[in-house]
C-alpha positions, 0 to 999 in steps of 0.5 A: 479544492481546499475543502476537498484537501481538508476532507480527504486528509481527514478521512485518511488520518481517521483510517490510520487512527483506527488502525492503531486502535485495533492493533494496540487493543489486539497485540499492543505496541510491542506486537507491532510489525513492519506494516504498523511502523510504516504507517507512521511514515505514511502520516508524515508523507501524507501530511507533507503532501496535503500541506504542499498541495494546499499552499500550491493551490494558493500560490499557483505555479508555472503550469497555470501560466500561459506563454503570452502572459509571461512578459506581463508578470511582475518580479513578485508574481514570478517569485510566488509562482516559482514558490508554488511550483516548487511546492507542487514539484515536492508532491512528486516525491511525497505522493509516490513515496506514500503509495509505495510505502503502502505497497511495502505495508502489504508485503509485511502484512502478507508475512504476518498473515501467513507466519512464514508459510510464503517462501522467503524468496517470494517475498524478497522478490516482491520487496525487490520489485517494489524497491526497483520500481520506486527507484525508476519512478524517482529517476523519472521524476528527477532526471526527465527535466533538465536542468533540474531548476526548470521544474519551477522556472516561470520566466522563461517558461520551460517545455511541457515536460517540465511544466505538465510532466506527462512522462511522470504520469505515464511512469507512475501509472505503469509502475504502480499497476505493475507492482500491484499485479505482482503483489496480488497474483503471486502470493494471494492464491497461495494464501487462499489455499493454505489452511487459514482461519475464516477471518484471515481468508476474509482479510485476503479477499478484502485485500484482493478486492481492494487491490483491484480497486486501487489498480482501477483508481490509478488507471482512472486518475492517470487517464482523467488528469492527462485529458483535462486542462492542465492545472494545479487543481487537476493534478492534485484533486485526483491524486487525493482521491486515489491516495485515500482509496489506496489507504482504505484498501490496504488498511481494510483487512487490518480493521476486520477485528472492529467487526468481531463481537469480541473486540468490543467486550467490556474489560478487554485489556489493551495489548492482549487478544480480546478473544481467547478462543480466537487466540487458541484457534490461531496457535492450533493453525500455527502448529498444524501448519508447522507439522505440514511443512516438516512432513512435506519438506521432502515431498512437495515441490514449490515453484518460484512464485507459484500458489499450487503444490504438486500434491492434490488437496485430497492426497495432502490431507491423507498424508497429514492424517497418516503422519498424525496416526504414527506420531503424537501431535504437539500440544495434544492437537488433533485433526 
């Protein structure tokens, strides 16, 4: 257990460190966006979560005590078990906090990837969904066991809803899957239909595949934890595995520059794009998309949360080319 905690924590820190290496080398600290800043909050929550789980394993908790053992416990035993129970209960705030911060990171990544091409109300809706589901989960954790101190009471033992807290696992699994489905199914098809560079399409694909894997991991974790014998070990070990899986899935698209030759060019400067051609391509794509939005603002209807435009792709291309024939393109850009 202890080696598992240390190993999973080290893997998570390496993933976050690589993220900052890539972002500092490509955009510099001044180019940081919301998801980059949220990664610092991830470090804090992940560190607290791992530390609490580490010491809770040593101290034990009320979940490890059987009713027939309560009367034989000394006052010192009760004190240590209550301390371990408090540490374990803290992880019910740090773990969901970490997972939901990753969800908000995905939304900031969406916004940066498309440079505003996704409708603002769609992103606002997704931010609202994530915020409300997090509030609902925290309310479940905080108020389904009352009085509050029963969450760590050892003598007398409270009910199962305060010890094993099965209701928390159900709420976590359901709300986690719901938010992931919303995040993946609403903007992702829209992203794929836009005229994005190939590397950005690959990033979207990685995010989709990673999201599906995270959904599967959340379901498996909940099922295996609920079916296993209740213990601090059972609850935490699958939580650390799911944490790293989610972190890797969310960070993988950001790490894609590591696999492009230009990233490793000798003499590339920190804080500047490492590939001038790549930078020019991004600027061209941005100019094209801005012209398309202006041209079709009165011709295209976007349904709320929809990924499809009313006009077919062939007609869209025809309209863009027709418009370019009569109007000069900004910056001399042509198809």
